[in-house]
C-alpha positions in Angstrom: 132.5 148.6 106.9 131.6 145.3 108.7 132.7 142.0 107.3 130.8 138.9 108.5 132.6 135.8 109.7 131.0 133.8 106.8 132.2 136.2 104.1 135.7 136.2 105.5 135.9 132.3 105.1 137.3 130.7 102.0 134.3 129.5 99.8 134.7 125.8 100.3 134.8 126.2 104.1 131.8 128.5 104.0 129.9 125.9 102.0 130.8 123.2 104.5 129.7 125.5 107.4 126.3 126.0 105.7 125.8 122.3 105.0 126.6 121.5 108.7 124.3 124.2 109.9 121.5 123.1 107.6 122.0 119.5 108.7 121.7 120.4 112.4 118.5 122.3 111.7 116.8 119.5 109.9 118.3 116.6 111.9 115.7 114.1 113.0 114.7 114.6 116.6 113.9 111.6 118.7 110.2 110.7 118.2 109.9 108.7 121.4 111.4 108.1 124.9 112.0 104.9 126.8 108.8 105.8 128.7 106.9 105.9 125.4 108.1 102.4 124.6 107.1 101.1 128.0 103.7 102.7 127.7 103.1 101.0 124.3 104.1 97.6 125.7 101.8 98.3 128.7 98.8 98.9 126.4 99.4 95.6 124.7 99.6 93.8 128.0 96.4 95.6 129.2 94.7 94.4 126.1 95.7 90.8 126.8 94.7 91.1 130.4 91.3 92.6 129.6 90.7 90.0 126.9 91.6 87.2 129.4 89.1 88.6 131.9 86.4 89.1 129.1 86.1 92.7 130.3 84.3 94.6 127.5 84.6 98.0 129.2 88.3 97.7 129.8 88.8 96.5 126.2 86.8 99.5 124.8 89.0 101.9 126.8 92.1 100.6 125.1 91.0 101.3 121.5 90.6 104.5 119.4 87.0 105.0 118.2 88.0 104.1 114.6 90.2 101.1 115.5 90.1 98.1 113.3 91.3 94.5 113.4 92.1 92.1 110.6 92.2 88.6 112.0 93.8 85.5 110.5 90.4 84.1 109.3 90.1 87.2 107.0 87.4 88.9 109.1 87.9 92.6 109.3 86.4 94.3 112.3 85.9 98.1 111.9 85.3 100.5 114.8 86.1 99.9 118.4 82.6 98.4 119.2 83.0 95.8 116.5 86.6 95.0 117.5 85.6 94.5 121.2 82.5 92.4 120.2 84.5 90.2 117.8 87.4 89.8 120.2 85.2 88.6 123.0 83.2 86.3 120.7 86.4 84.8 119.4 87.8 84.1 122.9 84.5 82.6 124.0 84.1 80.3 121.0 87.7 79.0 120.9 88.6 79.1 124.6 92.3 78.7 125.5 94.8 81.2 126.5 96.3 84.0 124.4 99.6 85.7 124.9 101.4 88.4 122.9 105.1 88.7 123.4 106.1 92.1 121.9 109.4 91.7 120.1 109.8 95.2 118.8 108.4 98.7 119.1 109.1 101.2 116.3 108.0 104.8 116.4 107.0 106.1 113.0 106.4 109.7 114.2 105.8 111.4 117.6 102.7 109.6 119.0 102.6 106.8 116.5 104.1 103.4 117.2 104.1 99.9 115.6 104.4 97.0 118.0 105.2 93.6 116.5 105.2 90.3 118.4 104.5 86.6 118.7 100.8 85.9 119.3 100.4 82.4 120.8 97.1 80.7 121.4 97.3 77.6 123.6 94.7 75.1 124.8 92.1 76.0 122.2 89.0 73.9 121.7 90.1 70.6 120.3 93.4 70.8 122.1 95.1 72.8 119.3 97.7 75.5 119.7 98.3 78.3 117.2 101.5 80.3 116.8 101.0 83.5 114.9 102.4 87.0 114.4 100.6 90.2 115.3 101.2 93.9 114.6 99.5 96.7 116.6 99.4 100.3 115.6 99.3 102.4 118.8 98.7 106.1 118.9 99.1 108.7 121.7 96.1 111.0 122.2 95.0 113.3 125.0 94.0 110.2 127.0 97.3 108.4 126.5 98.2 105.5 124.2 95.4 103.6 122.5 95.3 100.8 119.9 94.3 102.0 116.5 94.8 98.8 114.5 95.6 95.1 115.0 96.8 92.7 112.2 97.1 89.0 113.0 98.8 86.6 110.7 99.0 82.9 110.7 102.2 82.0 108.8 101.6 79.8 105.8 103.7 76.9 104.7 106.5 78.0 102.3 105.6 78.0 98.6 107.0 75.0 96.7 110.2 75.7 94.8 109.9 76.1 91.1 
């Protein structure tokens, strides 16, 4: 008769062994590499560069087909064509220079990242500057990383105390 190693262990030790084994089987695996983070940051920079050049073709190549963008004015652009059109129109009408400084990249799952950062607009028409926040959802597909969504937020003044 054959006795397995598990049945020869005292019950509490066998339970602990099962728990450790199950934990290792279901442990989270890394969802991204340092190369993935660099690629996400590069897509954000390519977006800013293409926008600065007013390059519609380059912008279009950076978005998923169903991309959307909610801007600080409340306008919601849906679909990559509308995002590109609105992005270019906004840059042309306000002028100035735009920069995004990515402060964090978080991977929600393999191939899905959220990039948060400071979004600064300087030298706008009328000499104004705007300091905002932005969040980009970036997904990895067969053609590499693409922007699926952008959310821009202009911080409001704090609410008055009660």
